[in-house]
C-alpha positions in Angstrom: -0.6 5.3 -0.7 -2.1 8.0 -0.8 -1.9 12.1 -0.1 1.1 11.1 2.5 2.9 14.2 1.8 5.9 14.4 4.9 9.6 15.0 5.4 11.9 13.3 7.4 14.5 15.3 9.4 15.7 12.7 11.7 15.4 9.2 12.4 17.0 7.3 15.5 16.8 5.3 18.8 13.2 3.6 16.7 11.3 7.3 16.5 10.8 9.9 13.7 11.3 13.4 13.4 9.0 14.7 10.8 9.0 18.3 9.8 5.8 19.8 7.7 7.4 22.2 4.3 5.6 23.1 1.5 5.6 21.9 -2.5 9.2 19.8 -3.0 11.4 20.7 -5.8 10.5 22.2 -9.3 9.3 19.1 -11.6 8.3 16.4 -9.0 5.3 15.8 -7.2 2.8 13.4 -5.9 -0.5 12.5 -7.8 -3.5 12.1 -5.2 -7.3 12.0 -5.1 -9.4 14.8 -5.6 -12.7 15.5 -4.4 -14.4 15.6 -8.1 -14.3 11.5 -8.4 -14.3 11.8 -5.1 -18.4 13.0 -5.2 -19.0 11.6 -8.7 -18.0 7.8 -7.0 -21.8 8.3 -5.2 -23.5 8.0 -8.3 -22.1 4.3 -8.3 -23.1 3.7 -4.4 -26.8 1.4 -3.5 -27.7 0.2 -0.6 -26.9 -3.7 1.0 -24.5 -5.4 2.7 -21.1 -6.4 0.7 -19.7 -9.6 1.0 -15.8 -9.3 0.5 -14.3 -13.1 0.7 -10.8 -11.1 1.3 -10.0 -7.4 2.8 -6.8 -7.4 1.2 -6.0 -3.9 0.2 -7.7 -1.1 2.3 -7.1 2.7 1.2 -9.4 5.8 1.6 -10.6 9.0 -0.9 -9.9 12.4 0.4 -14.3 12.4 1.3 -13.9 9.4 3.1 -14.6 6.4 1.2 -13.6 3.1 1.9 -11.7 1.0 -0.6 -11.4 -2.7 0.0 -9.8 -5.0 -2.5 -11.0 -8.7 -2.2 -8.2 -10.7 -3.9 -10.1 -13.7 -3.5 -13.2 -12.4 -5.3 -11.1 -10.4 -7.6 -13.5 -7.6 -6.7 -13.5 -3.9 -5.7 -15.8 -2.7 -2.7 -16.4 0.9 -2.5 -17.5 1.6 1.0 -19.4 4.9 2.0 -18.4 5.8 5.2 -19.8 9.5 5.4 -21.4 8.3 9.0 -18.2 8.4 10.4 -18.1 11.4 13.1 -15.6 14.3 12.1 -13.2 14.4 15.0 -9.7 16.4 15.7 -6.5 14.5 15.0 -5.2 13.3 18.3 -1.7 10.8 19.7 -2.8 7.6 19.4 -0.6 4.8 20.9 -1.7 1.4 21.8 0.5 -1.2 22.6 0.0 -4.6 21.9 -2.9 -3.9 19.5 -2.8 -8.4 18.8 -3.7 -8.5 22.5 -6.2 -6.0 22.7 -7.8 -7.2 19.5 -8.3 -10.2 20.6 -9.8 -9.1 24.2 -12.6 -7.4 21.7 -12.9 -10.8 19.7 -13.0 -13.3 22.3 -9.8 -14.9 21.3 -5.8 -15.6 21.3 -3.5 -13.0 20.5 -1.3 -16.1 18.7 -4.4 -15.9 16.2 -4.7 -12.3 15.7 -2.7 -10.9 12.1 -3.3 -7.6 10.6 -3.2 -7.4 6.8 -3.5 -4.0 6.4 -4.1 0.1 7.9 -5.1 3.1 6.6 -6.4 6.4 8.2 -10.1 7.7 7.9 -9.2 11.2 6.7 -12.9 12.4 8.4 -12.8 10.7 12.0 -9.4 10.0 11.6 -9.7 6.1 13.2 -7.5 4.1 12.4 -9.2 1.2 10.0 -7.7 -2.5 10.3 -8.5 -5.4 8.3 -8.2 -8.2 10.2 -8.1 -12.6 10.5 -7.4 -15.1 13.3 -5.3 -17.0 11.2 -2.1 -15.7 12.6 -1.1 -19.6 14.4 -1.0 -20.5 10.5 2.1 -18.5 9.5 4.6 -21.2 9.1 7.4 -19.1 6.9 9.3 -16.1 6.7 8.5 -16.0 2.9 4.9 -15.6 3.3 2.4 -12.2 3.8 -0.6 -12.0 5.8 -2.7 -12.3 2.9 -1.1 -15.5 1.9 -1.7 -17.0 5.2 -5.3 -16.3 5.8 -8.2 -14.5 4.4 -9.0 -11.0 6.6 -12.9 -11.5 7.3 -12.9 -8.4 10.1 -12.9 -4.5 10.0 -11.7 -3.1 13.1 -12.1 1.2 13.8 -9.1 2.3 16.1 -9.9 5.7 18.2 -7.3 7.6 19.4 -8.3 7.1 23.1 -7.8 3.1 21.7 -11.3 2.1 22.0 -11.5 -0.8 19.3 -14.8 -1.5 17.3 -16.0 -4.0 15.1 -16.5 -1.6 11.3 -20.4 -3.9 10.4 -20.8 -4.2 6.7 -24.3 -4.7 6.5 -26.6 -2.2 5.5 -24.3 0.3 4.4 -23.9 2.5 0.9 -21.4 0.9 -1.3 -20.3 -0.1 -5.2 -18.2 -3.1 -6.3 -16.7 -3.4 -9.4 -15.4 -6.9 -11.1 -11.1 -7.3 -12.2 -11.1 -8.8 -15.7 -9.6 -11.9 -15.9 -8.0 -12.2 -12.3 -5.6 -15.0 -11.9 -7.1 -18.7 -11.6 -7.5 -20.2 -8.3 -5.6 -23.4 -9.6 -2.8 -21.6 -10.3 -0.4 -22.1 -7.7 2.7 -20.5 -6.1 6.1 -21.2 -8.0 8.2 -22.4 -5.0 5.3 -22.1 -2.2 3.5 -24.7 -4.0 0.7 -25.3 -1.5 -0.1 -21.3 -2.0 -2.7 -20.4 -4.9 -1.7 -17.2 -6.2 -5.3 -16.2 -6.1 -4.3 -14.4 -2.6 -2.1 -12.3 -4.6 -5.1 -11.5 -7.4 -4.9 -7.5 -5.3 -1.3 -6.5 -3.7 -1.7 -2.9 -3.8 -3.8 0.0 -4.6 -3.7 4.0 -5.2 -5.3 6.6 -7.0 -5.2 9.4 -9.8 -7.3 12.4 -10.6 -10.0 9.6 -11.9 -8.4 6.3 -12.1 -8.1 3.7 -9.3 -4.9 1.8 -10.0 -4.5 -1.6 -8.9 -1.5 -4.2 -8.7 -2.0 -8.0 -8.8 -2.0 -10.6 -11.0 -3.8 -11.5 -13.8 -4.8 -14.5 -15.9 -2.3 -13.5 -18.4 0.2 -15.4 -19.9 2.7 -12.4 -18.2 0.8 -11.8 -14.8 2.0 -8.8 -13.3 -1.0 -6.5 -14.2 -2.1 -3.3 -13.5 -5.6 -2.8 -13.7 -7.2 0.9 -14.1 -10.7 1.2 -12.5 -12.5 4.7 -14.2 -13.9 6.6 -11.1 -17.2 6.3 -10.4 -17.9 2.5 -11.3 -19.7 3.3 -14.8 -17.1 2.4 -17.6 -15.4 -0.5 -18.5 -12.1 -1.5 -16.4 -8.9 -2.1 -18.9 -5.3 -3.9 -17.5 -1.8 -3.4 -19.1 0.4 -6.5 -18.4 4.0 -5.1 -16.1 7.6 -6.4 -17.1 10.8 -5.2 -15.3 14.1 -6.7 -15.3 15.2 -7.9 -11.8 19.0 -7.5 -10.9 18.9 -9.2 -7.8 17.9 -12.4 -10.1 19.5 -11.2 -13.4 16.6 -11.4 -15.5 13.4 -10.1 -16.9 10.3 -11.0 -15.2 6.6 -11.1 -15.8 5.6 -13.1 -13.4 6.2 -11.2 -9.7 3.5 -8.6 -8.8 4.5 -5.5 -7.8 4.0 -5.2 -3.6 3.4 -1.8 -2.9 3.6 1.6 -5.3 2.4 5.4 -5.4 1.2 7.4 -8.6 4.2 9.4 -8.7 4.6 13.0 -11.0 8.5 13.2 -12.4 9.2 15.9 -14.6 5.6 17.2 -15.6 5.3 13.2 -16.9 3.0 10.8 -14.6 4.6 7.5 -12.9 3.9 4.5 -11.0 7.3 4.4 -9.1 6.7 0.7 -8.1 8.8 -2.1 -5.7 9.0 -5.8 -5.6 10.4 -9.0 -3.6 14.0 -9.0 -3.2 13.4 -4.7 -4.0 14.0 -3.8 -7.2 12.6 -0.2 -7.6 10.8 0.3 -11.2 9.1 3.6 -12.9 5.8 3.1 -16.0 5.1 6.2 -17.3 1.0 6.7 -17.1 0.8 7.7 -20.7 1.7 4.1 -21.6 0.0 2.3 -19.4 -2.9 4.1 -20.9 -2.5 3.4 -24.1 -0.7 -0.4 -24.0 -1.2 -3.9 -23.5 1.7 -4.7 -22.1 4.7 -2.2 -20.7 8.1 -3.2 -19.4 9.3 -0.7 -16.6 12.8 1.1 -16.2 14.3 -0.5 -13.3 16.0 2.5 -11.3 17.7 0.8 -8.1 18.2 -2.4 -6.5 17.8 -2.0 -2.8 18.4 -6.0 -2.0 17.5 -9.5 -1.9 16.1 -11.4 0.8 13.0 -8.7 1.8 9.7 -7.6 1.1 8.4 -3.5 0.3 5.8 -3.5 3.0 4.4 -0.2 2.1 5.7 3.1 0.3 5.0 7.3 1.0 6.0 10.0 -0.3 7.7 13.0 1.9 8.1 16.5 0.7 11.5 18.3 2.1 13.2 21.5 2.0 15.6 20.0 -1.1 12.8 18.2 -2.6 10.7 15.4 -2.6 11.1 12.2 -0.6 10.4 8.3 -1.1 9.9 6.5 2.3 9.2 2.5 2.1 8.8 -0.2 4.8 10.5 -3.1 4.8 10.1 -6.9 6.0 14.2 -7.8 6.1 15.5 -4.1 6.0 15.2 -0.9 7.5 13.4 2.6 5.9 14.9 3.0 2.8 15.0 7.0 1.6 15.2 8.3 -1.5 15.4 11.5 -2.7 13.2 12.7 -5.5 15.8 14.5 -7.5 18.0 11.5 -7.3 15.4 9.4 -9.2 14.7 12.5 -11.4 18.9 13.0 -12.4 19.1 9.0 -12.3 18.9 8.8 -16.6 20.2 4.9 -16.6 18.3 1.3 -16.0 19.4 -1.4 -14.4 19.6 -4.2 -17.2 22.3 -6.8 -15.9 23.0 -8.5 -12.3 24.8 -6.2 -10.2 28.2 -6.6 -8.9 26.7 -4.6 -5.2 23.8 -6.2 -2.9 22.4 -2.6 -3.9 22.6 -0.7 -7.1 21.0 2.2 -9.1 19.3 5.4 -7.2 21.7 6.9 -4.1 19.5 5.8 -0.9 19.1 5.8 2.8 18.5 3.5 4.5 17.6 4.7 8.2 16.6 3.0 11.5 12.9 2.5 11.9 12.5 -1.9 11.6 9.9 -3.8 11.9 7.9 -1.3 10.7 5.0 -3.0 9.2 2.4 -0.2 7.9 2.8 3.6 7.7 0.1 6.3 7.0 -0.6 9.8 7.6 -3.1 11.1 9.7 -4.3 14.9 9.5 -0.8 15.8 7.9 -0.5 16.4 12.0 1.3 12.5 12.5 2.8 9.4 10.7 1.1 6.7 12.1 2.6 3.4 11.9 2.0 -0.9 12.7 5.6 -1.6 14.2 6.7 -5.3 15.5 8.8 -4.6 18.4 12.4 -6.4 19.3 10.0 -8.2 21.8 7.8 -9.5 19.8 4.6 -7.7 20.1 2.9 -4.9 17.7 2.0 -1.7 18.4 0.2 1.3 16.9 1.9 4.5 17.2 2.1 7.9 15.7 4.9 10.7 15.4 3.8 13.9 15.5 4.8 16.0 12.6 6.7 19.0 13.2 6.0 22.3 11.4 9.2 24.4 12.0 
Protein backbone atom coordinates (compact mmCIF):
# COMPACT_ATOMS: atom_id res chain seq x y z
CA UNK A 1 0.00 0.00 0.00
CA UNK A 2 3.02 2.31 -0.01
CA UNK A 3 6.16 2.84 -2.15
CA UNK A 4 5.41 -0.10 -4.45
CA UNK A 5 6.74 1.07 -7.80
CA UNK A 6 7.64 -1.80 -10.11
CA UNK A 7 6.92 -2.77 -13.69
CA UNK A 8 5.48 -6.09 -14.73
CA UNK A 9 7.31 -7.18 -17.84
CA UNK A 10 5.74 -10.62 -18.00
CA UNK A 11 3.61 -12.89 -15.84
CA UNK A 12 3.26 -16.53 -16.66
CA UNK A 13 3.23 -20.06 -15.23
CA UNK A 14 2.76 -18.58 -11.78
CA UNK A 15 5.94 -16.48 -12.12
CA UNK A 16 6.19 -12.68 -12.16
CA UNK A 17 9.09 -11.00 -13.93
CA UNK A 18 9.64 -7.34 -13.18
CA UNK A 19 11.70 -4.46 -14.52
CA UNK A 20 12.62 -1.44 -12.44
CA UNK A 21 12.46 1.77 -14.51
CA UNK A 22 12.27 5.48 -14.01
CA UNK A 23 9.06 7.38 -13.27
CA UNK A 24 6.10 6.79 -15.53
CA UNK A 25 4.13 8.95 -17.91
CA UNK A 26 3.94 12.71 -17.28
CA UNK A 27 1.05 13.71 -15.06
CA UNK A 28 0.75 10.44 -13.11
CA UNK A 29 2.67 9.39 -10.01
CA UNK A 30 2.30 7.50 -6.76
CA UNK A 31 2.06 9.58 -3.58
CA UNK A 32 4.35 8.31 -0.81
CA UNK A 33 5.35 9.06 2.75
CA UNK A 34 8.18 11.52 3.41
CA UNK A 35 11.06 11.61 5.86
CA UNK A 36 9.73 14.79 7.45
CA UNK A 37 6.52 13.09 8.60
CA UNK A 38 8.48 10.01 9.71
CA UNK A 39 10.81 11.98 12.00
CA UNK A 40 7.98 14.16 13.31
CA UNK A 41 6.10 11.08 14.45
CA UNK A 42 8.75 10.46 17.09
CA UNK A 43 7.31 13.43 19.02
CA UNK A 44 4.30 11.27 19.85
CA UNK A 45 6.20 8.23 21.17
CA UNK A 46 6.11 7.06 24.78
CA UNK A 47 7.60 3.90 26.25
CA UNK A 48 5.26 1.14 27.32
CA UNK A 49 3.40 -1.97 26.22
CA UNK A 50 0.75 -1.40 23.55
CA UNK A 51 -2.08 -3.90 23.68
CA UNK A 52 -3.97 -4.01 20.37
CA UNK A 53 -7.07 -6.20 20.52
CA UNK A 54 -6.62 -7.13 16.87
CA UNK A 55 -3.75 -6.57 14.43
CA UNK A 56 -5.94 -6.13 11.38
CA UNK A 57 -3.65 -4.19 9.00
CA UNK A 58 0.11 -3.53 8.96
CA UNK A 59 2.04 -0.73 7.22
CA UNK A 60 5.52 0.83 7.43
CA UNK A 61 6.74 4.37 6.86
CA UNK A 62 10.05 4.86 5.06
CA UNK A 63 12.07 4.99 8.29
CA UNK A 64 10.56 1.76 9.64
CA UNK A 65 7.82 3.05 11.92
CA UNK A 66 5.28 0.24 12.06
CA UNK A 67 1.58 1.09 11.98
CA UNK A 68 -0.79 -1.52 13.41
CA UNK A 69 -4.49 -1.00 12.77
CA UNK A 70 -6.70 -2.44 15.51
CA UNK A 71 -10.23 -2.82 14.16
CA UNK A 72 -11.74 -4.17 17.38
CA UNK A 73 -10.20 -1.39 19.47
CA UNK A 74 -10.74 1.21 16.69
CA UNK A 75 -7.18 2.40 17.31
CA UNK A 76 -4.02 2.97 15.28
CA UNK A 77 -0.71 2.11 16.97
CA UNK A 78 2.61 3.48 15.72
CA UNK A 79 5.56 1.37 16.89
CA UNK A 80 9.19 2.50 16.89
CA UNK A 81 11.26 -0.29 15.31
CA UNK A 82 14.54 1.64 15.07
CA UNK A 83 16.33 -1.23 16.85
CA UNK A 84 15.99 -3.33 13.69
CA UNK A 85 19.40 -4.09 12.18
CA UNK A 86 20.00 -2.80 8.67
CA UNK A 87 20.27 -5.89 6.50
CA UNK A 88 20.83 -6.23 2.78
CA UNK A 89 17.75 -7.43 0.96
CA UNK A 90 17.92 -11.03 -0.14
CA UNK A 91 15.63 -13.56 -1.76
CA UNK A 92 13.30 -15.28 0.64
CA UNK A 93 11.44 -18.49 -0.12
CA UNK A 94 9.46 -20.21 2.63
CA UNK A 95 7.16 -22.99 1.50
CA UNK A 96 4.20 -23.87 3.71
CA UNK A 97 4.62 -20.78 5.86
CA UNK A 98 1.57 -21.77 7.92
CA UNK A 99 3.19 -25.09 8.81
CA UNK A 100 6.44 -23.40 9.85
CA UNK A 101 4.58 -20.81 11.91
CA UNK A 102 2.66 -23.63 13.59
CA UNK A 103 5.92 -25.31 14.55
CA UNK A 104 7.19 -22.03 15.99
CA UNK A 105 4.01 -21.51 18.01
CA UNK A 106 3.53 -25.13 19.05
CA UNK A 107 0.20 -25.57 17.36
CA UNK A 108 -1.33 -27.22 14.27
CA UNK A 109 -0.95 -25.71 10.82
CA UNK A 110 -4.72 -26.02 10.33
CA UNK A 111 -5.16 -23.35 13.01
CA UNK A 112 -2.68 -20.78 11.67
CA UNK A 113 -4.07 -17.84 9.72
CA UNK A 114 -2.07 -14.93 8.29
CA UNK A 115 -4.01 -11.66 8.35
CA UNK A 116 -1.55 -9.16 6.83
CA UNK A 117 2.04 -8.75 5.62
CA UNK A 118 4.47 -5.82 5.43
CA UNK A 119 8.20 -5.65 4.70
CA UNK A 120 10.43 -3.63 7.04
CA UNK A 121 12.28 -1.05 4.90
CA UNK A 122 15.52 -1.24 6.95
CA UNK A 123 15.95 -4.85 8.12
CA UNK A 124 14.00 -6.26 5.16
CA UNK A 125 12.35 -8.74 7.48
CA UNK A 126 8.79 -9.69 6.57
CA UNK A 127 6.29 -8.84 9.32
CA UNK A 128 3.14 -10.97 9.60
CA UNK A 129 0.07 -10.53 11.79
CA UNK A 130 -1.22 -13.97 12.70
CA UNK A 131 -3.99 -15.75 14.63
CA UNK A 132 -4.79 -19.33 15.56
CA UNK A 133 -8.31 -19.02 14.15
CA UNK A 134 -8.21 -20.69 10.72
CA UNK A 135 -10.28 -23.68 11.81
CA UNK A 136 -13.19 -21.26 12.28
CA UNK A 137 -13.03 -20.23 8.61
CA UNK A 138 -16.35 -21.61 7.40
CA UNK A 139 -17.15 -19.44 4.36
CA UNK A 140 -15.34 -18.33 1.22
CA UNK A 141 -17.00 -14.94 1.73
CA UNK A 142 -15.19 -14.31 4.99
CA UNK A 143 -11.82 -12.59 5.24
CA UNK A 144 -9.31 -13.40 7.99
CA UNK A 145 -10.28 -10.39 10.12
CA UNK A 146 -13.90 -11.54 10.00
CA UNK A 147 -12.92 -14.99 11.25
CA UNK A 148 -10.56 -14.22 14.15
CA UNK A 149 -8.51 -11.43 15.73
CA UNK A 150 -4.80 -11.47 14.90
CA UNK A 151 -2.92 -11.39 18.21
CA UNK A 152 0.59 -12.50 17.20
CA UNK A 153 3.21 -10.41 15.40
CA UNK A 154 5.93 -12.43 13.68
CA UNK A 155 8.97 -11.65 11.57
CA UNK A 156 10.53 -13.78 8.83
CA UNK A 157 14.19 -13.28 7.91
CA UNK A 158 15.76 -13.98 4.52
CA UNK A 159 16.98 -17.39 5.77
CA UNK A 160 13.44 -18.32 6.76
CA UNK A 161 13.94 -17.82 10.51
CA UNK A 162 10.63 -16.99 12.18
CA UNK A 163 10.61 -14.95 15.38
CA UNK A 164 7.96 -13.22 17.47
CA UNK A 165 8.15 -9.42 17.59
CA UNK A 166 7.25 -8.65 21.20
CA UNK A 167 5.16 -5.54 21.80
CA UNK A 168 6.60 -5.07 25.29
CA UNK A 169 8.56 -2.09 26.61
CA UNK A 170 8.61 -0.38 23.21
CA UNK A 171 8.32 3.23 22.13
CA UNK A 172 4.88 3.74 20.64
CA UNK A 173 2.03 6.15 20.09
CA UNK A 174 -1.64 5.54 19.51
CA UNK A 175 -4.69 7.37 18.29
CA UNK A 176 -8.33 6.33 18.59
CA UNK A 177 -10.59 6.69 15.57
CA UNK A 178 -13.67 8.80 16.28
CA UNK A 179 -17.10 7.21 15.92
CA UNK A 180 -16.17 3.68 14.75
CA UNK A 181 -18.91 1.26 13.74
CA UNK A 182 -20.69 -0.12 16.82
CA UNK A 183 -19.89 -3.67 17.91
CA UNK A 184 -23.55 -4.63 17.99
CA UNK A 185 -24.08 -3.83 14.30
CA UNK A 186 -24.21 -6.99 12.20
CA UNK A 187 -23.09 -7.84 8.70
CA UNK A 188 -26.03 -7.44 6.28
CA UNK A 189 -26.01 -11.06 5.07
CA UNK A 190 -23.61 -12.88 7.41
CA UNK A 191 -25.66 -12.14 10.48
CA UNK A 192 -23.28 -13.94 12.86
CA UNK A 193 -20.58 -11.35 12.12
CA UNK A 194 -20.13 -8.04 13.89
CA UNK A 195 -19.21 -5.21 11.54
CA UNK A 196 -16.58 -4.14 14.07
CA UNK A 197 -14.03 -6.34 12.28
CA UNK A 198 -14.32 -3.95 9.32
CA UNK A 199 -13.64 -0.78 11.31
CA UNK A 200 -10.26 -0.66 9.54
CA UNK A 201 -9.80 -2.39 6.20
CA UNK A 202 -6.70 -0.67 4.78
CA UNK A 203 -4.18 2.12 5.39
CA UNK A 204 -2.09 4.39 3.17
CA UNK A 205 0.06 7.52 3.39
CA UNK A 206 0.41 10.95 1.88
CA UNK A 207 3.27 13.28 2.83
CA UNK A 208 1.82 14.23 6.21
CA UNK A 209 -1.29 12.12 6.73
CA UNK A 210 -2.20 8.53 7.51
CA UNK A 211 -5.32 7.53 5.56
CA UNK A 212 -7.53 4.88 7.14
CA UNK A 213 -10.41 3.18 5.30
CA UNK A 214 -13.22 1.27 6.98
CA UNK A 215 -16.63 1.59 8.63
CA UNK A 216 -17.84 4.29 11.00
CA UNK A 217 -21.08 4.49 12.98
CA UNK A 218 -22.53 7.10 10.62
CA UNK A 219 -25.70 6.42 8.62
CA UNK A 220 -23.43 6.29 5.56
CA UNK A 221 -20.94 3.89 7.14
CA UNK A 222 -18.18 3.66 4.52
CA UNK A 223 -15.55 6.11 5.78
CA UNK A 224 -12.07 7.48 5.17
CA UNK A 225 -10.34 8.89 8.26
CA UNK A 226 -7.42 11.32 7.91
CA UNK A 227 -4.95 11.06 10.80
CA UNK A 228 -2.33 13.86 10.85
CA UNK A 229 1.29 12.85 11.44
CA UNK A 230 2.39 13.20 14.20
CA UNK A 231 -0.61 12.26 16.38
CA UNK A 232 -0.99 15.78 17.77
CA UNK A 233 -3.92 17.10 15.75
CA UNK A 234 -7.52 15.99 15.47
CA UNK A 235 -8.49 13.10 13.22
CA UNK A 236 -11.16 13.96 10.65
CA UNK A 237 -13.44 11.73 8.59
CA UNK A 238 -15.42 11.73 5.36
CA UNK A 239 -18.18 9.23 4.57
CA UNK A 240 -18.05 7.71 1.10
CA UNK A 241 -20.46 6.63 -1.61
CA UNK A 242 -19.97 4.90 -4.96
CA UNK A 243 -22.10 3.44 -7.73
CA UNK A 244 -21.62 -0.33 -7.80
CA UNK A 245 -22.36 -1.53 -11.32
CA UNK A 246 -22.51 -5.25 -10.49
CA UNK A 247 -25.18 -4.50 -7.87
CA UNK A 248 -26.91 -1.81 -9.94
CA UNK A 249 -27.12 0.74 -7.10
CA UNK A 250 -25.36 3.45 -5.15
CA UNK A 251 -23.73 2.09 -1.99
CA UNK A 252 -22.68 3.72 1.26
CA UNK A 253 -22.36 0.71 3.58
CA UNK A 254 -19.60 -1.33 1.90
CA UNK A 255 -16.08 -0.34 2.99
CA UNK A 256 -13.10 0.15 0.73
CA UNK A 257 -11.18 -3.14 0.72
CA UNK A 258 -7.84 -1.90 -0.65
CA UNK A 259 -6.60 1.44 -1.95
CA UNK A 260 -3.58 3.53 -2.93
CA UNK A 261 -3.05 7.29 -2.77
CA UNK A 262 -2.46 8.30 -6.37
CA UNK A 263 -1.64 11.53 -8.22
CA UNK A 264 -3.44 11.78 -11.55
CA UNK A 265 -2.77 14.70 -13.92
CA UNK A 266 -1.22 16.66 -11.08
CA UNK A 267 -4.14 16.13 -8.69
CA UNK A 268 -4.07 13.78 -5.68
CA UNK A 269 -6.63 10.99 -5.58
CA UNK A 270 -7.55 7.84 -3.70
CA UNK A 271 -7.83 4.86 -6.05
CA UNK A 272 -10.06 2.35 -4.24
CA UNK A 273 -11.45 -1.14 -4.83
CA UNK A 274 -14.49 -2.75 -3.21
CA UNK A 275 -16.09 -6.18 -2.80
CA UNK A 276 -17.33 -7.53 -6.16
CA UNK A 277 -14.61 -5.30 -7.57
CA UNK A 278 -15.71 -1.83 -8.62
CA UNK A 279 -12.75 0.56 -8.91
CA UNK A 280 -13.42 4.17 -7.91
CA UNK A 281 -11.60 7.50 -7.74
CA UNK A 282 -11.91 10.08 -4.94
CA UNK A 283 -10.23 13.49 -5.12
CA UNK A 284 -8.02 14.14 -2.11
CA UNK A 285 -8.99 17.82 -1.94
CA UNK A 286 -12.63 16.78 -1.61
CA UNK A 287 -11.76 14.32 1.17
CA UNK A 288 -10.15 17.23 3.00
CA UNK A 289 -13.13 19.57 2.69
CA UNK A 290 -16.32 17.48 2.53
CA UNK A 291 -18.19 15.49 5.16
CA UNK A 292 -19.61 13.16 2.50
CA UNK A 293 -18.16 12.34 -0.91
CA UNK A 294 -19.35 10.37 -3.92
CA UNK A 295 -16.53 8.71 -5.84
CA UNK A 296 -16.37 8.21 -9.59
CA UNK A 297 -16.61 4.53 -10.52
CA UNK A 298 -14.28 3.95 -13.45
CA UNK A 299 -14.26 0.15 -13.72
CA UNK A 300 -16.12 -3.02 -12.85
CA UNK A 301 -13.68 -5.93 -12.77
CA UNK A 302 -16.22 -8.65 -11.95
CA UNK A 303 -18.49 -9.80 -9.13
CA UNK A 304 -17.92 -12.66 -6.69
CA UNK A 305 -14.47 -11.38 -5.71
CA UNK A 306 -12.63 -9.61 -2.90
CA UNK A 307 -9.77 -7.29 -3.96
CA UNK A 308 -7.04 -8.22 -1.47
CA UNK A 309 -4.07 -5.94 -2.13
CA UNK A 310 -3.05 -3.17 -4.50
CA UNK A 311 0.27 -1.72 -5.68
CA UNK A 312 1.30 0.86 -8.29
CA UNK A 313 4.16 -0.03 -10.62
CA UNK A 314 5.95 2.08 -13.28
CA UNK A 315 6.49 0.89 -16.81
CA UNK A 316 7.93 2.17 -20.08
CA UNK A 317 4.50 3.38 -21.17
CA UNK A 318 3.51 4.85 -17.79
CA UNK A 319 2.47 3.63 -14.39
CA UNK A 320 0.29 0.60 -13.83
CA UNK A 321 -1.95 -0.65 -11.07
CA UNK A 322 -1.63 -4.29 -10.00
CA UNK A 323 -4.25 -5.90 -7.78
CA UNK A 324 -4.40 -9.30 -6.07
CA UNK A 325 -7.82 -10.92 -5.72
CA UNK A 326 -9.62 -13.72 -3.93
CA UNK A 327 -11.39 -15.25 -6.95
CA UNK A 328 -9.88 -13.46 -9.95
CA UNK A 329 -6.34 -13.51 -11.38
CA UNK A 330 -3.98 -10.60 -10.93
CA UNK A 331 -5.45 -7.50 -12.58
CA UNK A 332 -3.24 -4.91 -14.30
CA UNK A 333 -4.43 -1.45 -15.38
CA UNK A 334 -2.36 1.18 -17.20
CA UNK A 335 -2.40 4.61 -15.56
CA UNK A 336 -2.74 6.20 -18.98
CA UNK A 337 -6.01 4.36 -19.45
CA UNK A 338 -7.21 5.70 -16.09
CA UNK A 339 -6.19 9.23 -17.10
CA UNK A 340 -7.88 8.92 -20.50
CA UNK A 341 -11.11 7.48 -19.11
CA UNK A 342 -13.45 10.45 -18.70
CA UNK A 343 -16.62 8.48 -18.17
CA UNK A 344 -18.35 7.11 -15.11
CA UNK A 345 -20.23 3.87 -14.54
CA UNK A 346 -23.70 4.86 -13.31
CA UNK A 347 -25.78 1.91 -14.51
CA UNK A 348 -25.50 -1.85 -14.43
CA UNK A 349 -23.06 -3.02 -17.15
CA UNK A 350 -24.26 -5.50 -19.74
CA UNK A 351 -21.04 -7.49 -19.51
CA UNK A 352 -19.19 -9.09 -16.57
CA UNK A 353 -16.61 -6.28 -16.60
CA UNK A 354 -16.73 -2.70 -17.85
CA UNK A 355 -15.03 0.69 -17.79
CA UNK A 356 -11.27 1.23 -17.84
CA UNK A 357 -9.41 -1.29 -19.96
CA UNK A 358 -7.60 -3.89 -17.88
CA UNK A 359 -5.68 -7.13 -18.27
CA UNK A 360 -6.20 -10.28 -16.22
CA UNK A 361 -2.87 -12.07 -15.79
CA UNK A 362 -1.93 -15.47 -14.44
CA UNK A 363 -1.08 -15.40 -10.75
CA UNK A 364 -4.05 -16.82 -8.87
CA UNK A 365 -3.91 -17.40 -5.14
CA UNK A 366 -1.85 -14.27 -4.39
CA UNK A 367 -3.11 -12.92 -1.07
CA UNK A 368 -0.57 -10.23 -0.16
CA UNK A 369 1.93 -8.05 -2.05
CA UNK A 370 4.80 -5.80 -0.93
CA UNK A 371 8.19 -4.61 -2.18
CA UNK A 372 11.58 -5.28 -0.59
CA UNK A 373 14.29 -2.65 -1.12
CA UNK A 374 13.18 -2.03 -4.71
CA UNK A 375 14.79 -5.40 -5.52
CA UNK A 376 12.10 -7.99 -4.89
CA UNK A 377 8.35 -8.31 -5.08
CA UNK A 378 7.24 -10.21 -1.97
CA UNK A 379 4.14 -12.39 -2.19
CA UNK A 380 2.01 -14.64 -0.04
CA UNK A 381 0.45 -17.15 -2.43
CA UNK A 382 -1.88 -20.11 -1.92
CA UNK A 383 -0.77 -23.00 -4.14
CA UNK A 384 -3.00 -25.57 -5.86
CA UNK A 385 -1.79 -28.05 -3.25
CA UNK A 386 -3.33 -25.86 -0.56
CA UNK A 387 -0.15 -24.64 1.12
CA UNK A 388 0.56 -20.94 1.65
CA UNK A 389 4.01 -19.96 0.41
CA UNK A 390 6.04 -16.83 1.14
CA UNK A 391 8.29 -15.94 -1.75
CA UNK A 392 9.81 -13.23 -3.90
CA UNK A 393 10.41 -12.49 -7.54
CA UNK A 394 13.57 -10.56 -8.38
CA UNK A 395 13.21 -7.18 -10.01
CA UNK A 396 14.92 -7.10 -13.38
CA UNK A 397 16.73 -3.82 -13.95
CA UNK A 398 17.19 -3.98 -17.66
